[in-house]
C-alpha positions as CSV (number, residue, x, y, z in Angstrom):
1,X,-1.4,6.7,-114.8
2,X,1.2,5.9,-112.4
3,X,4.5,3.9,-112.3
4,X,2.4,0.9,-111.4
5,X,1.1,0.6,-115.2
6,X,4.8,0.3,-116.5
7,X,5.9,-2.5,-114.2
8,X,6.5,-5.6,-116.0
9,X,6.1,-9.1,-113.8
10,X,8.5,-11.7,-115.0
11,X,10.1,-14.8,-113.4
12,X,13.1,-14.2,-111.7
13,X,16.5,-15.2,-113.3
14,X,19.8,-16.0,-111.8
15,X,21.3,-12.8,-113.3
16,X,18.7,-10.8,-111.2
17,X,20.1,-12.0,-108.0
18,X,22.5,-8.9,-107.5
19,X,19.6,-6.4,-108.0
20,X,17.4,-8.5,-105.8
21,X,20.3,-8.8,-102.9
22,X,20.5,-5.0,-102.9
23,X,16.7,-4.5,-102.4
24,X,16.8,-7.4,-99.8
25,X,19.6,-6.0,-97.6
26,X,17.9,-2.4,-97.7
27,X,14.5,-3.9,-96.8
28,X,15.5,-6.3,-93.8
29,X,17.2,-6.3,-90.7
30,X,18.0,-9.9,-91.2
31,X,18.2,-10.3,-95.0
32,X,18.5,-13.5,-97.0
33,X,21.9,-14.6,-98.2
34,X,22.6,-14.9,-101.8
35,X,23.0,-18.6,-101.5
36,X,19.6,-18.8,-100.0
37,X,18.0,-17.3,-103.0
38,X,20.0,-19.1,-105.4
39,X,19.0,-22.3,-103.6
40,X,15.5,-21.6,-104.6
41,X,16.4,-22.0,-108.2
42,X,16.9,-25.8,-107.3
43,X,13.4,-26.6,-106.8
44,X,11.4,-25.2,-109.9
45,X,8.5,-27.6,-108.8
46,X,8.1,-25.9,-105.6
47,X,9.5,-22.5,-105.8
48,X,7.9,-19.7,-107.5
49,X,10.2,-16.6,-108.2
50,X,8.9,-13.5,-109.8
51,X,10.4,-10.1,-110.2
52,X,8.7,-6.6,-111.0
53,X,10.7,-4.9,-113.6
54,X,10.4,-1.2,-114.0
55,X,12.3,-1.1,-117.1
56,X,12.2,-4.6,-118.9
57,X,14.5,-3.2,-121.7
58,X,17.5,-3.0,-119.4
59,X,16.0,-5.4,-116.9
60,X,15.8,-3.2,-114.0
61,X,14.4,-5.0,-110.8
62,X,12.4,-3.0,-108.4
63,X,10.8,-5.7,-106.5
64,X,10.5,-9.6,-106.1
65,X,8.3,-12.2,-104.5
66,X,9.7,-15.7,-103.4
67,X,6.8,-18.2,-102.7
68,X,6.7,-21.9,-102.3
69,X,3.9,-24.2,-104.0
70,X,3.3,-27.3,-101.5
71,X,0.2,-29.5,-102.4
72,X,-2.6,-26.8,-102.9
73,X,-1.2,-24.2,-100.8
74,X,1.1,-21.2,-101.7
75,X,3.3,-19.9,-98.9
76,X,4.7,-16.5,-99.5
77,X,8.1,-16.5,-98.1
78,X,9.7,-13.0,-99.1
79,X,8.4,-10.0,-100.7
80,X,10.3,-6.8,-100.8
81,X,10.1,-3.5,-103.0
82,X,12.9,-1.0,-103.6
83,X,12.5,1.8,-101.3
84,X,12.6,4.2,-104.2
85,X,9.7,2.4,-105.7
86,X,7.2,1.9,-102.6
87,X,3.6,2.9,-102.2
88,X,3.1,2.6,-105.9
89,X,1.0,-0.7,-106.1
90,X,4.0,-2.9,-107.1
91,X,3.9,-5.4,-104.1
92,X,0.1,-5.7,-104.7
93,X,0.7,-6.5,-108.5
94,X,3.4,-9.0,-107.4
95,X,1.2,-10.7,-104.9
96,X,-1.8,-11.0,-107.6
97,X,0.7,-12.3,-110.2
98,X,1.9,-15.0,-107.8
99,X,-1.7,-15.9,-106.8
100,X,-2.6,-16.2,-110.3
101,X,0.3,-18.5,-111.2
102,X,-0.1,-20.7,-108.0
103,X,-4.0,-20.9,-109.0
104,X,-3.1,-22.2,-112.6
105,X,-0.9,-25.0,-110.7
106,X,-3.6,-26.0,-108.6
107,X,-3.4,-23.9,-105.5
108,X,-6.5,-23.2,-103.3
109,X,-5.3,-21.2,-100.5
110,X,-2.3,-18.9,-99.5
111,X,-0.6,-18.1,-96.3
112,X,2.4,-16.0,-95.0
113,X,4.1,-14.6,-91.9
114,X,4.5,-11.0,-91.2
115,X,6.0,-8.8,-88.4
116,X,3.4,-7.8,-85.9
117,X,5.0,-4.3,-86.4
118,X,4.8,-4.2,-90.2
119,X,1.4,-2.5,-90.4
120,X,1.8,-1.6,-94.2
121,X,2.4,-5.2,-95.1
122,X,-0.6,-6.3,-93.1
123,X,-2.6,-3.6,-94.8
124,X,-1.7,-4.8,-98.1
125,X,-2.6,-8.4,-97.4
126,X,-5.9,-7.5,-95.5
127,X,-6.9,-5.4,-98.7
128,X,-6.1,-8.5,-100.8
129,X,-8.4,-10.6,-98.7
130,X,-6.1,-12.2,-96.2
131,X,-6.9,-12.5,-92.6
132,X,-4.9,-12.9,-89.6
133,X,-5.3,-16.5,-88.2
134,X,-2.7,-17.0,-85.7
135,X,0.5,-15.5,-83.9
136,X,3.7,-17.1,-83.9
137,X,5.7,-15.9,-80.6
138,X,9.3,-15.0,-81.2
139,X,9.1,-15.9,-84.9
140,X,11.6,-13.0,-86.0
141,X,15.1,-12.3,-84.9
142,X,16.9,-9.0,-85.0
143,X,14.8,-7.7,-83.4
144,X,12.9,-10.4,-81.8
145,X,9.3,-10.2,-82.7
146,X,6.2,-12.2,-83.0
147,X,4.4,-13.0,-86.5
148,X,1.0,-12.6,-87.7
149,X,0.2,-15.5,-89.6
150,X,-2.3,-14.4,-92.5
151,X,-4.3,-16.7,-94.6
152,X,-6.2,-16.3,-97.8
153,X,-8.8,-19.0,-98.0
154,X,-10.1,-20.6,-100.9
155,X,-13.0,-18.7,-101.9
156,X,-11.2,-15.2,-101.8
157,X,-8.2,-16.9,-103.4
158,X,-10.1,-18.1,-106.3
159,X,-12.0,-14.8,-106.7
160,X,-8.5,-12.9,-106.7
161,X,-6.7,-15.3,-108.8
162,X,-9.3,-15.4,-111.4
163,X,-10.0,-11.7,-111.5
164,X,-6.2,-11.1,-112.0
């Protein structure tokens, strides 16, 4: 039994933003701004915001995922795990939770962009059934880097969402 077993997935709340921002700033060379996160709360029909809580009794956020649900597609925009909680299956649990919720709202496939150098993230998504379908040249700044577009097509999406 690892720490993953104690993780609780919940809807992100505005009160979580300071903890989310701390993880964001530790995780990315070009972190999202607080206002960008707060803007996601303005579109509840599109935005899917989840947090992983390592301690639900005091609401301690250890990871988060931000997605958009547009038509029948889930677009994973941002996912990060606190550095002290990485390599414990938390990101996987968050992705599956997002896929399940999107499936319940009619999503049939998912996609995302990931830095070409982020082998750990690419492995996570590949293990979940995503495949690299394109490269976006110069997609990221600081440092300038290409993005791999990864897609989870309907059959794999359905299987994963139903099994979760």
